[in-house]
Structure formats: structure tokens, C-alpha cells
HTML snippet that shows the backbone in 3Dmol.js (N, CA, C, O; Angstrom):
<script src="https://3Dmol.org/build/3Dmol-min.js"></script>
<div id="view" style="width:600px;height:400px;position:relative"></div>
<script>
const pdb = `
ATOM      1  N   MET A   1     112.677 116.326  86.898  1.00  0.00           N
ATOM      2  CA  MET A   1     112.129 117.607  87.363  1.00  0.00           C
ATOM      3  C   MET A   1     112.091 118.598  85.862  1.00  0.00           C
ATOM      4  O   MET A   1     111.059 119.051  85.365  1.00  0.00           O
ATOM      5  N   TYR A   2     113.236 118.749  85.420  1.00  0.00           N
ATOM      6  CA  TYR A   2     113.845 119.807  84.674  1.00  0.00           C
ATOM      7  C   TYR A   2     112.700 119.202  83.228  1.00  0.00           C
ATOM      8  O   TYR A   2     111.909 119.851  82.545  1.00  0.00           O
ATOM      9  N   TYR A   3     112.972 118.095  83.201  1.00  0.00           N
ATOM     10  CA  TYR A   3     111.988 117.464  81.290  1.00  0.00           C
ATOM     11  C   TYR A   3     110.555 117.951  81.870  1.00  0.00           C
ATOM     12  O   TYR A   3     109.985 118.939  81.407  1.00  0.00           O
ATOM     13  N   TYR A   4     110.062 117.223  82.854  1.00  0.00           N
ATOM     14  CA  TYR A   4     108.645 118.065  83.313  1.00  0.00           C
ATOM     15  C   TYR A   4     108.285 119.907  82.424  1.00  0.00           C
ATOM     16  O   TYR A   4     107.708 120.554  81.550  1.00  0.00           O
ATOM     17  N   LEU A   5     109.505 119.859  83.956  1.00  0.00           N
ATOM     18  CA  LEU A   5     109.253 122.276  83.632  1.00  0.00           C
ATOM     19  C   LEU A   5     109.545 122.735  82.130  1.00  0.00           C
ATOM     20  O   LEU A   5     109.088 123.848  81.866  1.00  0.00           O
ATOM     21  N   VAL A   6     110.452 121.863  80.747  1.00  0.00           N
ATOM     22  CA  VAL A   6     110.975 122.162  80.074  1.00  0.00           C
ATOM     23  C   VAL A   6     109.303 122.314  79.215  1.00  0.00           C
ATOM     24  O   VAL A   6     109.059 123.313  78.539  1.00  0.00           O
ATOM     25  N   VAL A   7     108.270 121.164  79.384  1.00  0.00           N
ATOM     26  CA  VAL A   7     107.176 120.714  78.890  1.00  0.00           C
ATOM     27  C   VAL A   7     106.259 121.350  79.868  1.00  0.00           C
ATOM     28  O   VAL A   7     105.044 121.299  79.675  1.00  0.00           O
ATOM     29  N   GLU A   8     106.529 121.670  80.425  1.00  0.00           N
ATOM     30  CA  GLU A   8     104.978 123.345  81.106  1.00  0.00           C
ATOM     31  C   GLU A   8     105.660 123.817  80.463  1.00  0.00           C
ATOM     32  O   GLU A   8     105.196 124.947  80.612  1.00  0.00           O
ATOM     33  N   VAL A   9     106.410 123.950  79.832  1.00  0.00           N
ATOM     34  CA  VAL A   9     106.421 125.634  79.300  1.00  0.00           C
ATOM     35  C   VAL A   9     106.062 125.577  78.319  1.00  0.00           C
ATOM     36  O   VAL A   9     105.296 126.478  77.977  1.00  0.00           O
ATOM     37  N   GLU A  10     106.432 124.410  77.235  1.00  0.00           N
ATOM     38  CA  GLU A  10     106.314 124.824  76.003  1.00  0.00           C
ATOM     39  C   GLU A  10     105.157 124.587  76.105  1.00  0.00           C
ATOM     40  O   GLU A  10     104.553 125.548  75.628  1.00  0.00           O
ATOM     41  N   VAL A  11     104.071 123.401  76.670  1.00  0.00           N
ATOM     42  CA  VAL A  11     102.843 123.183  76.864  1.00  0.00           C
ATOM     43  C   VAL A  11     102.140 125.011  77.306  1.00  0.00           C
ATOM     44  O   VAL A  11     101.097 125.339  76.742  1.00  0.00           O
ATOM     45  N   VAL A  12     102.789 125.986  78.261  1.00  0.00           N
ATOM     46  CA  VAL A  12     102.225 127.203  78.531  1.00  0.00           C
ATOM     47  C   VAL A  12     102.783 128.370  77.516  1.00  0.00           C
ATOM     48  O   VAL A  12     102.457 129.552  77.617  1.00  0.00           O
ATOM     49  N   VAL A  13     103.295 128.069  76.946  1.00  0.00           N
ATOM     50  CA  VAL A  13     103.680 129.292  75.033  1.00  0.00           C
ATOM     51  C   VAL A  13     102.431 128.613  74.029  1.00  0.00           C
ATOM     52  O   VAL A  13     101.601 129.288  73.419  1.00  0.00           O
ATOM     53  N   ALA A  14     102.515 127.203  74.025  1.00  0.00           N
ATOM     54  CA  ALA A  14     101.842 127.142  73.051  1.00  0.00           C
ATOM     55  C   ALA A  14     100.457 126.927  73.369  1.00  0.00           C
ATOM     56  O   ALA A  14      99.744 126.235  72.642  1.00  0.00           O
ATOM     57  N   VAL A  15      99.909 127.650  74.734  1.00  0.00           N
ATOM     58  CA  VAL A  15      98.467 127.301  75.496  1.00  0.00           C
ATOM     59  C   VAL A  15      98.342 129.297  75.398  1.00  0.00           C
ATOM     60  O   VAL A  15      97.222 129.729  75.128  1.00  0.00           O
ATOM     61  N   LEU A  16      99.180 130.060  75.563  1.00  0.00           N
ATOM     62  CA  LEU A  16      99.569 131.485  74.603  1.00  0.00           C
ATOM     63  C   LEU A  16      99.214 131.932  73.632  1.00  0.00           C
ATOM     64  O   LEU A  16      98.259 132.673  73.398  1.00  0.00           O
ATOM     65  N   VAL A  17     100.246 131.349  72.755  1.00  0.00           N
ATOM     66  CA  VAL A  17     100.272 131.463  71.608  1.00  0.00           C
ATOM     67  C   VAL A  17      99.122 131.550  71.448  1.00  0.00           C
ATOM     68  O   VAL A  17      98.578 132.615  71.740  1.00  0.00           O
ATOM     69  N   VAL A  18      98.380 130.498  70.947  1.00  0.00           N
ATOM     70  CA  VAL A  18      96.900 130.605  70.804  1.00  0.00           C
ATOM     71  C   VAL A  18      96.027 131.258  71.379  1.00  0.00           C
ATOM     72  O   VAL A  18      94.952 131.813  71.155  1.00  0.00           O
ATOM     73  N   VAL A  19      96.396 131.157  71.795  1.00  0.00           N
ATOM     74  CA  VAL A  19      95.432 133.177  72.731  1.00  0.00           C
ATOM     75  C   VAL A  19      95.382 134.036  72.268  1.00  0.00           C
ATOM     76  O   VAL A  19      94.366 134.696  72.048  1.00  0.00           O
ATOM     77  N   VAL A  20      96.863 134.363  71.881  1.00  0.00           N
ATOM     78  CA  VAL A  20      96.907 135.320  70.970  1.00  0.00           C
ATOM     79  C   VAL A  20      96.779 135.678  69.590  1.00  0.00           C
ATOM     80  O   VAL A  20      96.607 136.826  69.181  1.00  0.00           O
ATOM     81  N   VAL A  21      96.872 134.624  68.878  1.00  0.00           N
ATOM     82  CA  VAL A  21      95.960 134.744  67.804  1.00  0.00           C
ATOM     83  C   VAL A  21      94.876 134.110  68.003  1.00  0.00           C
ATOM     84  O   VAL A  21      94.432 133.887  66.877  1.00  0.00           O
ATOM     85  N   VAL A  22      93.721 133.402  69.278  1.00  0.00           N
ATOM     86  CA  VAL A  22      92.895 133.192  68.958  1.00  0.00           C
ATOM     87  C   VAL A  22      91.908 134.890  69.124  1.00  0.00           C
ATOM     88  O   VAL A  22      90.767 135.273  68.867  1.00  0.00           O
ATOM     89  N   VAL A  23      93.664 135.718  69.926  1.00  0.00           N
ATOM     90  CA  VAL A  23      92.883 137.389  70.102  1.00  0.00           C
ATOM     91  C   VAL A  23      92.760 138.224  69.163  1.00  0.00           C
ATOM     92  O   VAL A  23      92.462 139.417  69.217  1.00  0.00           O
ATOM     93  N   VAL A  24      92.961 137.668  68.424  1.00  0.00           N
ATOM     94  CA  VAL A  24      94.260 138.765  67.103  1.00  0.00           C
ATOM     95  C   VAL A  24      93.247 138.893  65.792  1.00  0.00           C
ATOM     96  O   VAL A  24      93.012 139.579  64.797  1.00  0.00           O
ATOM     97  N   VAL A  25      92.750 137.515  66.667  1.00  0.00           N
ATOM     98  CA  VAL A  25      91.978 137.378  64.457  1.00  0.00           C
ATOM     99  C   VAL A  25      90.742 137.976  65.443  1.00  0.00           C
ATOM    100  O   VAL A  25      89.934 138.824  65.062  1.00  0.00           O
ATOM    101  N   VAL A  26      90.766 137.187  67.174  1.00  0.00           N
ATOM    102  CA  VAL A  26      88.927 137.911  66.960  1.00  0.00           C
ATOM    103  C   VAL A  26      88.439 140.215  67.189  1.00  0.00           C
ATOM    104  O   VAL A  26      87.449 140.941  67.264  1.00  0.00           O
ATOM    105  N   VAL A  27      89.631 140.299  67.193  1.00  0.00           N
ATOM    106  CA  VAL A  27      89.622 141.753  67.001  1.00  0.00           C
ATOM    107  C   VAL A  27      90.269 142.199  65.190  1.00  0.00           C
ATOM    108  O   VAL A  27      90.498 143.354  64.829  1.00  0.00           O
ATOM    109  N   VAL A  28      90.401 141.254  64.527  1.00  0.00           N
ATOM    110  CA  VAL A  28      90.547 142.015  62.524  1.00  0.00           C
ATOM    111  C   VAL A  28      88.402 141.479  62.736  1.00  0.00           C
ATOM    112  O   VAL A  28      87.452 142.142  62.319  1.00  0.00           O
ATOM    113  N   VAL A  29      88.371 140.673  63.193  1.00  0.00           N
ATOM    114  CA  VAL A  29      87.388 139.960  62.423  1.00  0.00           C
ATOM    115  C   VAL A  29      86.335 140.704  62.931  1.00  0.00           C
ATOM    116  O   VAL A  29      85.267 140.643  62.322  1.00  0.00           O
ATOM    117  N   VAL A  30      86.460 141.755  64.439  1.00  0.00           N
ATOM    118  CA  VAL A  30      85.230 143.054  64.723  1.00  0.00           C
ATOM    119  C   VAL A  30      85.782 144.260  64.202  1.00  0.00           C
ATOM    120  O   VAL A  30      85.054 145.194  63.864  1.00  0.00           O
ATOM    121  N   VAL A  31      87.011 144.299  64.118  1.00  0.00           N
ATOM    122  CA  VAL A  31      87.758 145.297  63.209  1.00  0.00           C
ATOM    123  C   VAL A  31      87.472 145.945  61.604  1.00  0.00           C
ATOM    124  O   VAL A  31      87.635 147.004  60.997  1.00  0.00           O
ATOM    125  N   VAL A  32      86.932 144.549  61.366  1.00  0.00           N
ATOM    126  CA  VAL A  32      86.378 144.058  59.596  1.00  0.00           C
ATOM    127  C   VAL A  32      84.539 144.664  59.887  1.00  0.00           C
ATOM    128  O   VAL A  32      84.069 145.667  59.350  1.00  0.00           O
ATOM    129  N   VAL A  33      83.623 143.546  61.057  1.00  0.00           N
ATOM    130  CA  VAL A  33      82.615 143.855  60.465  1.00  0.00           C
ATOM    131  C   VAL A  33      82.511 145.430  61.270  1.00  0.00           C
ATOM    132  O   VAL A  33      81.315 145.556  61.009  1.00  0.00           O
ATOM    133  N   VAL A  34      82.726 146.273  61.776  1.00  0.00           N
ATOM    134  CA  VAL A  34      82.404 147.042  62.202  1.00  0.00           C
ATOM    135  C   VAL A  34      82.927 148.220  60.591  1.00  0.00           C
ATOM    136  O   VAL A  34      82.200 148.453  59.626  1.00  0.00           O
ATOM    137  N   VAL A  35      83.843 148.552  60.733  1.00  0.00           N
ATOM    138  CA  VAL A  35      84.688 148.647  59.066  1.00  0.00           C
ATOM    139  C   VAL A  35      83.076 148.906  58.174  1.00  0.00           C
ATOM    140  O   VAL A  35      82.915 150.080  57.839  1.00  0.00           O
ATOM    141  N   VAL A  36      82.422 148.356  57.952  1.00  0.00           N
ATOM    142  CA  VAL A  36      81.545 147.469  56.921  1.00  0.00           C
ATOM    143  C   VAL A  36      80.246 147.982  56.866  1.00  0.00           C
ATOM    144  O   VAL A  36      79.495 148.507  56.044  1.00  0.00           O
ATOM    145  N   VAL A  37      80.254 147.551  58.351  1.00  0.00           N
ATOM    146  CA  VAL A  37      79.205 148.149  59.389  1.00  0.00           C
ATOM    147  C   VAL A  37      78.682 149.627  58.783  1.00  0.00           C
ATOM    148  O   VAL A  37      77.780 149.909  57.994  1.00  0.00           O
ATOM    149  N   VAL A  38      79.705 150.474  59.544  1.00  0.00           N
ATOM    150  CA  VAL A  38      79.821 151.929  59.214  1.00  0.00           C
ATOM    151  C   VAL A  38      79.568 151.704  57.686  1.00  0.00           C
ATOM    152  O   VAL A  38      78.405 151.614  57.295  1.00  0.00           O
ATOM    153  N   VAL A  39      80.818 151.591  56.634  1.00  0.00           N
ATOM    154  CA  VAL A  39      80.037 151.728  55.155  1.00  0.00           C
ATOM    155  C   VAL A  39      79.480 151.595  54.764  1.00  0.00           C
ATOM    156  O   VAL A  39      79.494 152.300  53.755  1.00  0.00           O
ATOM    157  N   VAL A  40      77.758 150.274  54.883  1.00  0.00           N
ATOM    158  CA  VAL A  40      76.994 150.298  54.963  1.00  0.00           C
ATOM    159  C   VAL A  40      76.167 152.083  55.619  1.00  0.00           C
ATOM    160  O   VAL A  40      76.204 153.277  55.320  1.00  0.00           O
ATOM    161  N   VAL A  41      75.691 151.423  56.352  1.00  0.00           N
ATOM    162  CA  VAL A  41      75.471 152.642  56.903  1.00  0.00           C
ATOM    163  C   VAL A  41      75.331 153.970  56.125  1.00  0.00           C
ATOM    164  O   VAL A  41      74.326 154.437  55.590  1.00  0.00           O
ATOM    165  N   VAL A  42      76.759 154.529  56.203  1.00  0.00           N
ATOM    166  CA  VAL A  42      76.633 156.282  55.005  1.00  0.00           C
ATOM    167  C   VAL A  42      76.877 155.416  53.849  1.00  0.00           C
ATOM    168  O   VAL A  42      77.491 156.154  53.079  1.00  0.00           O
ATOM    169  N   MET A  43      76.778 154.538  53.416  1.00  0.00           N
ATOM    170  CA  MET A  43      75.748 154.963  51.688  1.00  0.00           C
ATOM    171  C   MET A  43      74.273 154.660  51.646  1.00  0.00           C
ATOM    172  O   MET A  43      73.516 154.627  50.676  1.00  0.00           O
ATOM    173  N   VAL A  44      73.975 154.389  53.282  1.00  0.00           N
ATOM    174  CA  VAL A  44      72.114 153.729  52.961  1.00  0.00           C
ATOM    175  C   VAL A  44      71.812 155.219  52.547  1.00  0.00           C
ATOM    176  O   VAL A  44      71.155 155.562  51.564  1.00  0.00           O
ATOM    177  N   VAL A  45      72.446 156.088  53.526  1.00  0.00           N
ATOM    178  CA  VAL A  45      72.393 157.479  53.647  1.00  0.00           C
ATOM    179  C   VAL A  45      72.400 158.075  52.844  1.00  0.00           C
ATOM    180  O   VAL A  45      71.545 158.919  52.572  1.00  0.00           O
ATOM    181  N   VAL A  46      73.580 157.752  52.093  1.00  0.00           N
ATOM    182  CA  VAL A  46      73.010 159.207  50.731  1.00  0.00           C
ATOM    183  C   VAL A  46      72.783 158.393  50.592  1.00  0.00           C
ATOM    184  O   VAL A  46      72.808 157.871  51.707  1.00  0.00           O
ATOM    185  N   VAL A  47      72.263 157.081  49.288  1.00  0.00           N
ATOM    186  CA  VAL A  47      70.987 157.387  48.979  1.00  0.00           C
ATOM    187  C   VAL A  47      70.136 157.285  49.231  1.00  0.00           C
ATOM    188  O   VAL A  47      69.585 156.984  48.173  1.00  0.00           O
ATOM    189  N   LEU A  48      69.429 157.300  49.951  1.00  0.00           N
ATOM    190  CA  LEU A  48      68.946 157.779  50.776  1.00  0.00           C
ATOM    191  C   LEU A  48      68.364 159.224  50.711  1.00  0.00           C
ATOM    192  O   LEU A  48      67.453 159.580  49.963  1.00  0.00           O
ATOM    193  N   SER A  49      69.000 159.962  51.566  1.00  0.00           N
ATOM    194  CA  SER A  49      69.376 161.629  51.380  1.00  0.00           C
ATOM    195  C   SER A  49      69.386 161.155  48.984  1.00  0.00           C
ATOM    196  O   SER A  49      68.704 161.737  48.141  1.00  0.00           O
ATOM    197  N   TYR A  50      69.969 160.490  48.845  1.00  0.00           N
ATOM    198  CA  TYR A  50      69.396 160.982  47.139  1.00  0.00           C
ATOM    199  C   TYR A  50      68.425 160.910  46.507  1.00  0.00           C
ATOM    200  O   TYR A  50      68.042 161.542  45.522  1.00  0.00           O
ATOM    201  N   TYR A  51      67.731 159.627  47.427  1.00  0.00           N
ATOM    202  CA  TYR A  51      66.501 159.421  46.878  1.00  0.00           C
ATOM    203  C   TYR A  51      65.130 160.969  47.429  1.00  0.00           C
ATOM    204  O   TYR A  51      64.033 161.334  47.004  1.00  0.00           O
ATOM    205  N   PHE A  52      66.001 161.383  48.463  1.00  0.00           N
ATOM    206  CA  PHE A  52      65.197 161.586  48.924  1.00  0.00           C
ATOM    207  C   PHE A  52      64.463 163.095  48.171  1.00  0.00           C
ATOM    208  O   PHE A  52      63.326 163.463  47.876  1.00  0.00           O
ATOM    209  N   LYS A  53      65.802 163.635  48.087  1.00  0.00           N
ATOM    210  CA  LYS A  53      66.795 164.720  46.759  1.00  0.00           C
ATOM    211  C   LYS A  53      65.058 164.453  45.480  1.00  0.00           C
ATOM    212  O   LYS A  53      64.088 165.129  45.136  1.00  0.00           O
ATOM    213  N   LEU A  54      65.568 163.167  45.244  1.00  0.00           N
ATOM    214  CA  LEU A  54      64.966 162.938  43.559  1.00  0.00           C
ATOM    215  C   LEU A  54      63.713 163.903  44.197  1.00  0.00           C
ATOM    216  O   LEU A  54      63.354 164.963  43.683  1.00  0.00           O
ATOM    217  N   TRP A  55      63.078 163.257  45.528  1.00  0.00           N
ATOM    218  CA  TRP A  55      61.458 163.240  44.566  1.00  0.00           C
ATOM    219  C   TRP A  55      61.096 163.985  45.422  1.00  0.00           C
ATOM    220  O   TRP A  55      59.894 163.906  45.676  1.00  0.00           O
ATOM    221  N   LEU A  56      61.770 164.823  46.086  1.00  0.00           N
ATOM    222  CA  LEU A  56      61.547 166.498  46.229  1.00  0.00           C
ATOM    223  C   LEU A  56      61.359 167.223  45.255  1.00  0.00           C
ATOM    224  O   LEU A  56      60.490 168.071  45.052  1.00  0.00           O
ATOM    225  N   TRP A  57      62.526 166.738  44.404  1.00  0.00           N
ATOM    226  CA  TRP A  57      63.139 167.552  43.363  1.00  0.00           C
ATOM    227  C   TRP A  57      61.181 167.479  42.361  1.00  0.00           C
ATOM    228  O   TRP A  57      60.267 168.290  42.212  1.00  0.00           O
ATOM    229  N   VAL A  58      61.429 166.035  41.940  1.00  0.00           N
ATOM    230  CA  VAL A  58      60.485 165.636  41.083  1.00  0.00           C
ATOM    231  C   VAL A  58      59.091 165.917  41.879  1.00  0.00           C
ATOM    232  O   VAL A  58      58.129 166.553  41.450  1.00  0.00           O
ATOM    233  N   SER A  59      59.178 165.508  42.693  1.00  0.00           N
ATOM    234  CA  SER A  59      57.425 166.627  42.986  1.00  0.00           C
ATOM    235  C   SER A  59      57.099 168.029  43.040  1.00  0.00           C
ATOM    236  O   SER A  59      56.059 168.548  42.634  1.00  0.00           O
ATOM    237  N   ASN A  60      58.276 168.697  43.684  1.00  0.00           N
ATOM    238  CA  ASN A  60      58.471 169.912  43.023  1.00  0.00           C
ATOM    239  C   ASN A  60      57.976 170.744  41.506  1.00  0.00           C
ATOM    240  O   ASN A  60      57.521 171.888  41.522  1.00  0.00           O
ATOM    241  N   ALA A  61      58.114 170.152  40.582  1.00  0.00           N
ATOM    242  CA  ALA A  61      58.964 170.064  39.484  1.00  0.00           C
ATOM    243  C   ALA A  61      56.729 169.756  39.556  1.00  0.00           C
ATOM    244  O   ALA A  61      55.960 170.699  39.747  1.00  0.00           O
ATOM    245  N   VAL A  62      56.186 168.080  39.320  1.00  0.00           N
ATOM    246  CA  VAL A  62      55.194 167.738  38.865  1.00  0.00           C
ATOM    247  C   VAL A  62      54.290 169.641  40.334  1.00  0.00           C
ATOM    248  O   VAL A  62      53.696 170.688  40.075  1.00  0.00           O
ATOM    249  N   LEU A  63      54.491 169.362  40.877  1.00  0.00           N
ATOM    250  CA  LEU A  63      53.962 170.820  41.800  1.00  0.00           C
ATOM    251  C   LEU A  63      53.298 172.020  40.660  1.00  0.00           C
ATOM    252  O   LEU A  63      52.348 172.683  40.244  1.00  0.00           O
ATOM    253  N   ARG A  64      54.541 171.671  40.604  1.00  0.00           N
ATOM    254  CA  ARG A  64      54.539 173.706  39.254  1.00  0.00           C
ATOM    255  C   ARG A  64      54.266 173.094  38.007  1.00  0.00           C
ATOM    256  O   ARG A  64      53.985 174.112  37.375  1.00  0.00           O
ATOM    257  N   LEU A  65      54.169 172.357  37.362  1.00  0.00           N
ATOM    258  CA  LEU A  65      53.392 171.635  36.595  1.00  0.00           C
ATOM    259  C   LEU A  65      51.957 171.792  36.619  1.00  0.00           C
ATOM    260  O   LEU A  65      51.319 172.196  35.647  1.00  0.00           O
ATOM    261  N   SER A  66      51.424 171.455  37.789  1.00  0.00           N
ATOM    262  CA  SER A  66      49.786 171.758  38.361  1.00  0.00           C
ATOM    263  C   SER A  66      50.019 172.717  38.294  1.00  0.00           C
ATOM    264  O   SER A  66      49.262 173.063  37.387  1.00  0.00           O
ATOM    265  N   GLU A  67      50.636 173.710  38.621  1.00  0.00           N
ATOM    266  CA  GLU A  67      50.142 174.742  38.775  1.00  0.00           C
ATOM    267  C   GLU A  67      50.582 175.735  37.504  1.00  0.00           C
ATOM    268  O   GLU A  67      50.353 176.782  38.109  1.00  0.00           O
ATOM    269  N   GLY A  68      50.899 176.046  36.602  1.00  0.00           N
ATOM    270  CA  GLY A  68      51.271 176.286  35.037  1.00  0.00           C
ATOM    271  C   GLY A  68      52.247 177.345  35.863  1.00  0.00           C
ATOM    272  O   GLY A  68      52.192 178.547  36.126  1.00  0.00           O
ATOM    273  N   HIS A  69      53.056 176.394  36.097  1.00  0.00           N
ATOM    274  CA  HIS A  69      54.274 178.322  36.529  1.00  0.00           C
ATOM    275  C   HIS A  69      55.954 177.316  34.866  1.00  0.00           C
ATOM    276  O   HIS A  69      56.864 177.787  34.184  1.00  0.00           O
ATOM    277  N   ILE A  70      55.412 176.041  35.060  1.00  0.00           N
ATOM    278  CA  ILE A  70      56.365 175.666  33.620  1.00  0.00           C
ATOM    279  C   ILE A  70      55.723 175.211  32.396  1.00  0.00           C
ATOM    280  O   ILE A  70      56.209 174.524  31.498  1.00  0.00           O
ATOM    281  N   LEU A  71      54.167 175.865  32.539  1.00  0.00           N
ATOM    282  CA  LEU A  71      53.899 175.758  31.674  1.00  0.00           C
ATOM    283  C   LEU A  71      53.743 177.486  30.823  1.00  0.00           C
ATOM    284  O   LEU A  71      52.707 178.152  30.819  1.00  0.00           O
ATOM    285  N   VAL A  72      55.570 178.049  29.921  1.00  0.00           N
ATOM    286  CA  VAL A  72      54.947 179.588  29.588  1.00  0.00           C
ATOM    287  C   VAL A  72      53.343 179.745  28.761  1.00  0.00           C
ATOM    288  O   VAL A  72      52.350 180.360  29.149  1.00  0.00           O
ATOM    289  N   PRO A  73      53.494 179.150  27.827  1.00  0.00           N
ATOM    290  CA  PRO A  73      52.370 179.580  26.939  1.00  0.00           C
ATOM    291  C   PRO A  73      50.991 179.451  27.545  1.00  0.00           C
ATOM    292  O   PRO A  73      50.434 179.674  26.470  1.00  0.00           O
ATOM    293  N   ASN A  74      50.475 179.362  27.969  1.00  0.00           N
ATOM    294  CA  ASN A  74      49.216 178.678  29.328  1.00  0.00           C
ATOM    295  C   ASN A  74      49.137 180.586  29.388  1.00  0.00           C
ATOM    296  O   ASN A  74      48.309 181.289  28.809  1.00  0.00           O
ATOM    297  N   LYS A  75      50.134 180.985  30.165  1.00  0.00           N
ATOM    298  CA  LYS A  75      49.912 182.372  30.139  1.00  0.00           C
ATOM    299  C   LYS A  75      49.903 183.936  28.891  1.00  0.00           C
ATOM    300  O   LYS A  75      49.661 185.142  28.895  1.00  0.00           O
ATOM    301  N   LEU A  76      50.227 183.133  28.218  1.00  0.00           N
ATOM    302  CA  LEU A  76      49.800 184.068  26.904  1.00  0.00           C
ATOM    303  C   LEU A  76      48.483 183.765  27.690  1.00  0.00           C
ATOM    304  O   LEU A  76      48.706 184.196  28.822  1.00  0.00           O
ATOM    305  N   ASP A  77      47.184 183.225  27.658  1.00  0.00           N
ATOM    306  CA  ASP A  77      45.899 182.287  27.088  1.00  0.00           C
ATOM    307  C   ASP A  77      45.277 183.797  28.135  1.00  0.00           C
ATOM    308  O   ASP A  77      44.284 184.469  27.858  1.00  0.00           O
ATOM    309  N   SER A  78      46.049 183.971  29.130  1.00  0.00           N
ATOM    310  CA  SER A  78      45.346 185.062  30.474  1.00  0.00           C
ATOM    311  C   SER A  78      45.807 185.549  30.481  1.00  0.00           C
ATOM    312  O   SER A  78      45.697 186.493  31.263  1.00  0.00           O
TER     313      SER A  78
END
`;
const viewer = $3Dmol.createViewer("view");
viewer.addModel(pdb, "pdb");
viewer.setStyle({}, {cartoon: {color: "spectrum"}});
viewer.zoomTo();
viewer.render();
</script>
């Protein structure tokens, strides 16, 4: 009976080790995925905001150009 008890304890310990390893791996994978998703979202927001600001700057420059604010020599004609 002692031998069977030792075998059962070894099996239980082995199962517990496997469960702990699986849980740790799953937690690490989840943390890595969350960090990657957060980094990608932040990068996308930064890039989109940069391009949006760039688009606003270009559109404002084109608007000023079309209104003649940038073309200073045209003011001499008027």
C-alpha cells in the first residue's frame, strides 16, 4: 500500500507540475498578447494623429495658397 501511495503522490505531483506550467505559459502568452495589442494600438493612434495633423497642415496651406495669403507678390497688384 505504501508503494501505491508513493506512485499516486508522484502522479499527483507530476499533474500539478504540468498544470502549473500550463497556467504559467498561458498567463505569459496572454500578457505578451495584451502588451503587443496595446503597443500596436498606441502606434496606430500616434501615426493616425500625425497624418491627421499633416493633412490639416497641408489643407490649411492649400487653402491659404488658394486665397492668396502665401502669394505675397499678388498683394502688390491690388
